Steps between C-alpha positions, in 0.01 A plus 500: 500500500668180617483369143677812370763468773575136413525583130724800564737298718517236226583756230763663721651157562537439128640848434769473770552126436416398857318162496388531861283798401307308239445217746740241366622304799672176399304197617221707655327704230499578130570842356224731380541575129574856391183527291297367795646774720391760244150351489482507882573872489244567225233286669553676832472840335183394316344371822587822677351716224174303488454475878228711659448537869162492673478881517530531124235232444258670740557839336431362154189315622365818665580703191291269278218474757449877523433542128 
């Protein structure tokens, strides 16, 4: 979810035209591109949707074992 948060802050920074939100600090860091912020959000969502916790894995393993 950290990836989604970083991407969301970057998009909000571009929408409200606030360079500090998309991490552009003169002499310290470069800005994150708008399309990169969008991809951070999409990647974070994809990782969240494909993530399975240990309980789910154990349930599926037991389900296949009992057949």
